[in-house]
C-alpha positions as CSV (number, residue, x, y, z in Angstrom):
1,M,0.0,0.0,0.0
2,K,2.8,2.3,0.7
3,E,3.9,4.3,-2.3
4,G,1.0,2.8,-4.3
5,R,2.0,-0.8,-3.9
6,S,-0.6,-3.5,-3.4
7,C,-1.2,-4.9,0.1
8,D,-0.3,-8.5,0.5
9,L,-0.9,-8.7,4.3
10,L,-3.7,-11.3,4.0
11,E,-1.6,-13.5,1.7
12,R,1.3,-13.4,4.2
13,M,-1.0,-14.1,7.1
14,A,-2.6,-17.0,5.3
15,Q,0.9,-18.5,4.7
16,N,1.6,-18.3,8.4
17,P,0.8,-21.5,10.2
18,E,-0.2,-19.6,13.4
19,F,-3.2,-18.3,11.6
20,T,-6.0,-20.9,11.1
21,L,-7.8,-19.1,8.3
22,D,-6.9,-19.3,4.7
23,S,-6.8,-16.3,2.4
24,T,-10.4,-16.9,1.1
25,E,-11.7,-17.0,4.7
26,M,-9.8,-13.9,5.7
27,E,-11.0,-12.0,2.6
28,S,-14.6,-12.8,3.4
29,L,-14.1,-11.1,6.8
30,M,-12.9,-7.9,5.1
31,Q,-16.2,-6.1,5.0
32,P,-15.9,-2.8,6.8
33,E,-19.7,-2.4,7.0
34,R,-19.7,-5.3,9.5
35,Y,-17.6,-3.3,11.9
36,T,-19.5,0.0,12.4
37,G,-21.0,-1.0,15.7
38,R,-23.7,1.4,16.8
39,C,-22.9,4.1,14.3
40,S,-26.0,3.7,12.2
41,S,-28.4,3.8,15.2
42,Q,-26.5,6.7,16.8
43,V,-26.7,8.8,13.6
44,T,-30.4,8.0,13.3
45,A,-31.0,9.0,16.9
46,Y,-29.1,12.2,16.4
47,L,-31.0,13.1,13.3
48,K,-34.3,12.5,15.1
49,E,-33.1,14.7,17.9
50,I,-32.3,17.7,15.7
51,E,-35.2,17.1,13.3
52,S,-37.1,20.1,14.6
53,L,-34.1,22.3,14.0
54,T,-33.8,21.3,10.4
55,E,-37.4,21.5,9.3
56,G,-37.9,23.8,6.4
57,I,-34.3,24.2,5.6
58,D,-33.5,24.3,1.9
59,S,-30.8,21.7,1.6
60,S,-29.9,22.8,-1.9
61,K,-28.2,25.9,-0.5
62,E,-24.6,25.9,0.3
63,D,-25.0,27.7,3.6
64,I,-27.6,26.7,6.1
65,E,-29.1,29.3,8.5
66,L,-30.9,28.1,11.6
């Protein structure tokens, strides 16, 4: 990855006998959306909390005035 090179970390880990997963199994775990925790529910709760502040705002404008 450094200097534009590809990352071979998973391949090297798969070759290491101390890791029990092969490269296909490791690749299947590389889904960042699985590791966001409560982010989605926190954003939804926050947006609900400020909903009254954002009613009637023209979101097409660059500047938002409350």
